[in-house]
LOLUM-175768 format. One record per residue: x, y, z of N, C-alpha, C in turn; residue in one letter; residue number from 1. Coordinates in nm, 2 decimals. Layout:
N
NODE    n_px    n_py    n_pz   ca_px   ca_py   ca_pz    c_px    c_py    c_pz  resn  resi
NODE       X       Y       Z       X       Y       Z       X       Y       Z     a   NUM
...
***
This chain:
138
NODE    n_px    n_py    n_pz   ca_px   ca_py   ca_pz    c_px    c_py    c_pz  resn  resi
NODE    0.08   -0.12    0.00    0.00    0.00    0.00    0.09    0.13    0.00     m     1
NODE    0.05    0.22   -0.08    0.13    0.35   -0.09    0.12    0.42    0.04     s     2
NODE    0.24    0.48    0.08    0.25    0.55    0.20    0.33    0.68    0.17     q     3
NODE    0.30    0.79    0.25    0.37    0.91    0.24    0.47    0.93    0.36     r     4
NODE    0.58    0.99    0.33    0.67    1.03    0.43    0.72    1.17    0.40     t     5
NODE    0.80    1.23    0.49    0.85    1.36    0.48    1.00    1.35    0.49     f     6
NODE    1.07    1.44    0.42    1.21    1.45    0.42    1.26    1.59    0.41     s     7
NODE    1.38    1.62    0.46    1.45    1.75    0.44    1.59    1.72    0.39     i     8
NODE    1.63    1.78    0.29    1.77    1.79    0.25    1.83    1.91    0.33     i     9
NODE    1.92    1.88    0.42    1.96    1.97    0.52    2.06    2.08    0.47     k    10
NODE    2.08    2.19    0.55    2.17    2.29    0.50    2.31    2.25    0.46     p    11
NODE    2.37    2.15    0.53    2.50    2.11    0.50    2.51    2.05    0.36     d    12
NODE    2.41    1.96    0.32    2.41    1.90    0.19    2.38    2.01    0.08     a    13
NODE    2.30    2.11    0.11    2.27    2.22    0.02    2.40    2.30    0.00     m    14
NODE    2.47    2.33    0.10    2.60    2.41    0.09    2.70    2.34    0.01     r    15
NODE    2.71    2.20    0.02    2.81    2.12   -0.05    2.77    2.09   -0.19     k    16
NODE    2.65    2.13   -0.23    2.60    2.10   -0.37    2.56    1.96   -0.40     g    17
NODE    2.50    1.89   -0.29    2.46    1.75   -0.31    2.31    1.74   -0.33     h    18
NODE    2.24    1.85   -0.34    2.09    1.84   -0.35    2.05    1.75   -0.47     t    19
NODE    2.10    1.78   -0.59    2.06    1.70   -0.71    2.09    1.56   -0.70     g    20
NODE    2.21    1.52   -0.64    2.25    1.38   -0.63    2.15    1.31   -0.53     a    21
NODE    2.12    1.38   -0.42    2.03    1.32   -0.32    1.89    1.30   -0.38     i    22
NODE    1.84    1.40   -0.45    1.71    1.38   -0.52    1.71    1.27   -0.62     l    23
NODE    1.82    1.25   -0.69    1.84    1.14   -0.79    1.84    1.01   -0.71     a    24
NODE    1.91    1.00   -0.60    1.91    0.88   -0.52    1.77    0.84   -0.47     d    25
NODE    1.69    0.94   -0.43    1.55    0.92   -0.38    1.47    0.87   -0.50     i    26
NODE    1.47    0.93   -0.61    1.39    0.89   -0.73    1.44    0.75   -0.77     e    27
NODE    1.57    0.72   -0.78    1.62    0.59   -0.82    1.57    0.48   -0.73     k    28
NODE    1.54    0.52   -0.60    1.49    0.42   -0.50    1.34    0.40   -0.52     a    29
NODE    1.28    0.46   -0.61    1.14    0.43   -0.64    1.04    0.53   -0.57     g    30
NODE    1.09    0.63   -0.51    1.00    0.73   -0.45    0.94    0.82   -0.55     f    31
NODE    0.81    0.86   -0.53    0.75    0.96   -0.61    0.75    1.09   -0.53     r    32
NODE    0.80    1.20   -0.59    0.80    1.33   -0.52    0.66    1.39   -0.54     i    33
NODE    0.59    1.40   -0.42    0.46    1.45   -0.42    0.46    1.60   -0.41     v    34
NODE    0.55    1.66   -0.34    0.57    1.80   -0.32    0.72    1.83   -0.28     a    35
NODE    0.76    1.95   -0.33    0.90    1.98   -0.30    0.91    2.14   -0.30     i    36
NODE    0.99    2.19   -0.20    1.01    2.33   -0.20    1.14    2.36   -0.13     k    37
NODE    1.21    2.46   -0.19    1.33    2.51   -0.13    1.30    2.63   -0.04     k    38
NODE    1.34    2.64    0.08    1.31    2.75    0.17    1.42    2.76    0.28     l    39
NODE    1.41    2.87    0.35    1.49    2.89    0.47    1.40    2.90    0.58     s    40
NODE    1.44    2.84    0.70    1.35    2.85    0.82    1.43    2.93    0.93     i    41
NODE    1.35    3.00    1.01    1.41    3.08    1.12    1.44    2.98    1.23     s    42
NODE    1.51    3.03    1.33    1.54    2.94    1.45    1.41    2.91    1.52     k    43
NODE    1.32    3.01    1.54    1.19    2.97    1.60    1.11    2.86    1.52     p    44
NODE    1.12    2.87    1.39    1.05    2.77    1.31    1.12    2.63    1.33     q    45
NODE    1.25    2.63    1.33    1.32    2.51    1.36    1.29    2.45    1.50     a    46
NODE    1.28    2.54    1.60    1.24    2.49    1.73    1.10    2.43    1.73     e    47
NODE    1.01    2.49    1.65    0.87    2.43    1.65    0.87    2.30    1.58     g    48
NODE    0.95    2.28    1.47    0.96    2.16    1.40    1.02    2.05    1.49     f    49
NODE    1.13    2.08    1.56    1.20    1.98    1.64    1.16    1.99    1.79     y    50
NODE    1.03    2.03    1.82    0.99    2.05    1.96    1.00    1.92    2.04     y    51
NODE    0.99    1.81    1.97    0.99    1.68    2.05    1.13    1.66    2.11     v    52
NODE    1.23    1.73    2.06    1.37    1.72    2.12    1.40    1.83    2.21     h    53
NODE    1.31    1.92    2.25    1.34    2.04    2.32    1.41    2.02    2.46     k    54
NODE    1.40    1.90    2.52    1.47    1.87    2.64    1.61    1.80    2.62     e    55
NODE    1.64    1.78    2.49    1.76    1.71    2.46    1.88    1.80    2.46     r    56
NODE    2.00    1.76    2.50    2.12    1.85    2.50    2.15    1.91    2.36     p    57
NODE    2.12    1.84    2.25    2.16    1.89    2.12    2.05    1.99    2.06     f    58
NODE    1.94    2.02    2.13    1.83    2.09    2.07    1.88    2.23    2.02     f    59
NODE    1.96    2.30    2.09    2.00    2.44    2.05    2.09    2.43    1.93     d    60
NODE    2.19    2.34    1.93    2.28    2.33    1.82    2.20    2.28    1.69     s    61
NODE    2.11    2.19    1.71    2.03    2.14    1.60    1.95    2.25    1.53     l    62
NODE    1.88    2.32    1.62    1.79    2.43    1.56    1.87    2.54    1.50     t    63
NODE    1.99    2.57    1.56    2.08    2.67    1.50    2.12    2.63    1.36     t    64
NODE    2.17    2.50    1.35    2.21    2.44    1.23    2.10    2.44    1.12     f    65
NODE    1.98    2.39    1.16    1.88    2.38    1.06    1.83    2.52    1.01     m    66
NODE    1.85    2.62    1.09    1.82    2.76    1.04    1.94    2.83    0.98     s    67
NODE    2.05    2.76    0.95    2.17    2.83    0.91    2.18    2.85    0.76     s    68
NODE    2.08    2.79    0.68    2.09    2.81    0.54    1.97    2.74    0.48     g    69
NODE    1.95    2.75    0.34    1.84    2.69    0.28    1.83    2.54    0.30     p    70
NODE    1.71    2.49    0.29    1.68    2.34    0.30    1.58    2.31    0.18     i    71
NODE    1.57    2.18    0.15    1.47    2.14    0.06    1.37    2.04    0.13     v    72
NODE    1.25    2.08    0.14    1.14    2.00    0.21    1.07    1.92    0.10     a    73
NODE    1.05    1.79    0.13    0.99    1.69    0.04    0.88    1.61    0.10     l    74
NODE    0.78    1.59    0.02    0.68    1.48    0.06    0.70    1.37   -0.05     v    75
NODE    0.73    1.25    0.00    0.76    1.14   -0.08    0.65    1.03   -0.07     l    76
NODE    0.64    0.95   -0.17    0.54    0.85   -0.17    0.59    0.72   -0.23     e    77
NODE    0.56    0.61   -0.17    0.58    0.47   -0.23    0.53    0.37   -0.13     k    78
NODE    0.53    0.24   -0.16    0.50    0.14   -0.07    0.61    0.14    0.04     d    79
NODE    0.57    0.13    0.17    0.67    0.13    0.28    0.76    0.25    0.27     n    80
NODE    0.71    0.37    0.24    0.79    0.49    0.22    0.88    0.52    0.35     a    81
NODE    0.82    0.51    0.47    0.89    0.55    0.59    1.01    0.46    0.61     i    82
NODE    0.99    0.33    0.61    1.10    0.24    0.63    1.20    0.24    0.52     g    83
NODE    1.15    0.25    0.40    1.25    0.25    0.29    1.33    0.38    0.29     d    84
NODE    1.27    0.49    0.32    1.36    0.61    0.32    1.46    0.61    0.44     l    85
NODE    1.42    0.55    0.55    1.51    0.55    0.66    1.63    0.45    0.63     r    86
NODE    1.60    0.35    0.55    1.71    0.26    0.51    1.80    0.33    0.41     k    87
NODE    1.74    0.40    0.31    1.82    0.48    0.21    1.90    0.58    0.28     l    88
NODE    1.85    0.65    0.38    1.93    0.75    0.45    2.05    0.70    0.52     m    89
NODE    2.03    0.59    0.59    2.14    0.53    0.67    2.14    0.58    0.81     g    90
NODE    2.23    0.53    0.89    2.24    0.56    1.03    2.26    0.71    1.05     a    91
NODE    2.20    0.76    1.17    2.22    0.90    1.20    2.36    0.95    1.20     t    92
NODE    2.45    0.87    1.26    2.59    0.89    1.25    2.65    0.84    1.12     n    93
NODE    2.70    0.92    1.03    2.74    0.87    0.90    2.86    0.77    0.92     p    94
NODE    2.93    0.78    1.03    3.04    0.68    1.05    2.99    0.54    1.06     a    95
NODE    2.86    0.53    1.11    2.80    0.40    1.13    2.70    0.36    1.01     n    96
NODE    2.69    0.44    0.91    2.60    0.42    0.80    2.65    0.32    0.70     a    97
NODE    2.56    0.24    0.65    2.60    0.14    0.55    2.65    0.21    0.42     e    98
NODE    2.74    0.14    0.35    2.79    0.19    0.22    2.67    0.21    0.13     e    99
NODE    2.67    0.31    0.04    2.57    0.34   -0.05    2.45    0.42    0.00     g   100
NODE    2.44    0.44    0.13    2.34    0.52    0.19    2.37    0.67    0.17     t   101
NODE    2.26    0.75    0.18    2.28    0.90    0.16    2.38    0.95    0.26     i   102
NODE    2.36    0.91    0.39    2.45    0.97    0.49    2.59    0.92    0.48     r   103
NODE    2.62    0.80    0.43    2.75    0.75    0.41    2.82    0.83    0.30     k   104
NODE    2.74    0.86    0.20    2.80    0.93    0.08    2.81    1.08    0.10     r   105
NODE    2.72    1.15    0.17    2.71    1.29    0.17    2.72    1.36    0.31     y   106
NODE    2.71    1.29    0.42    2.71    1.35    0.55    2.85    1.37    0.60     a   107
NODE    2.87    1.48    0.69    3.00    1.50    0.74    3.01    1.47    0.89     g   108
NODE    2.89    1.47    0.96    2.90    1.44    1.11    2.76    1.40    1.15     s   109
NODE    2.75    1.36    1.28    2.62    1.32    1.34    2.52    1.43    1.33     i   110
NODE    2.56    1.55    1.34    2.46    1.66    1.33    2.44    1.71    1.19     e   111
NODE    2.55    1.73    1.12    2.54    1.77    0.98    2.54    1.64    0.89     e   112
NODE    2.42    1.58    0.90    2.41    1.44    0.84    2.32    1.44    0.71     n   113
NODE    2.31    1.55    0.64    2.26    1.57    0.50    2.11    1.56    0.49     a   114
NODE    2.04    1.47    0.56    1.90    1.44    0.54    1.82    1.41    0.66     i   115
NODE    1.70    1.45    0.66    1.60    1.41    0.77    1.49    1.33    0.70     h   116
NODE    1.44    1.23    0.78    1.33    1.16    0.73    1.24    1.12    0.85     g   117
NODE    1.11    1.12    0.83    1.01    1.09    0.93    1.04    0.95    0.99     s   118
NODE    1.02    0.93    1.12    1.04    0.79    1.18    0.91    0.71    1.20     d   119
NODE    0.80    0.77    1.18    0.67    0.70    1.20    0.56    0.77    1.12     a   120
NODE    0.45    0.70    1.10    0.34    0.76    1.03    0.28    0.89    1.09     a   121
NODE    0.27    0.89    1.23    0.22    1.01    1.30    0.32    1.12    1.28     e   122
NODE    0.45    1.10    1.29    0.55    1.20    1.27    0.54    1.26    1.13     t   123
NODE    0.53    1.17    1.03    0.52    1.21    0.89    0.40    1.31    0.87     a   124
NODE    0.29    1.27    0.93    0.17    1.35    0.92    0.19    1.49    0.97     q   125
NODE    0.25    1.50    1.09    0.29    1.63    1.16    0.38    1.71    1.07     f   126
NODE    0.49    1.64    1.03    0.60    1.71    0.95    0.55    1.76    0.81     e   127
NODE    0.47    1.68    0.75    0.41    1.72    0.62    0.33    1.85    0.64     i   128
NODE    0.24    1.84    0.74    0.16    1.96    0.77    0.23    2.08    0.81     g   129
NODE    0.35    2.06    0.87    0.43    2.18    0.92    0.48    2.26    0.80     f   130
NODE    0.51    2.19    0.69    0.58    2.26    0.58    0.49    2.27    0.45     f   131
NODE    0.38    2.19    0.44    0.30    2.20    0.32    0.15    2.21    0.36     f   132
NODE    0.08    2.30    0.28   -0.06    2.31    0.29   -0.12    2.20    0.20     a   133
NODE   -0.24    2.16    0.23   -0.30    2.05    0.16   -0.31    2.07    0.01     g   134
NODE   -0.33    2.19   -0.04   -0.34    2.22   -0.18   -0.20    2.21   -0.25     h   135
NODE   -0.09    2.20   -0.17    0.04    2.18   -0.23    0.08    2.04   -0.26     e   136
NODE    0.00    1.95   -0.21    0.03    1.80   -0.23   -0.04    1.75   -0.35     l   137
NODE    0.03    1.74   -0.46   -0.03    1.70   -0.59    0.00    1.55   -0.61     v   138
***
């Protein structure tokens, strides 16, 4: 059954010019891009998006990083989209990521790890709604 998930190409990957390659990897893996936009978010917007991590020690550095430059927000669709995207992304720490994954190929560190992807259906629903209005989902 077709499922939707949410992803962000993070500021580090954008700065390094990896956006096109990451999008190509996503499409090659069979995902359909339902919606896409390039934008910059403020620190308060990043704090709202990552509110589930507000008590974590990395919250301030994460939200500062995510508001440090442009990002690409994506809504993706395919069978098992959430699980398949997480496998394609690789481990959060690129040093532990499998060969061929996006993070192994393009990430520089555990924080500057190139890509975000929803971890559950409920999370995907919140994250899609945070960045996209219903009429933007084609």
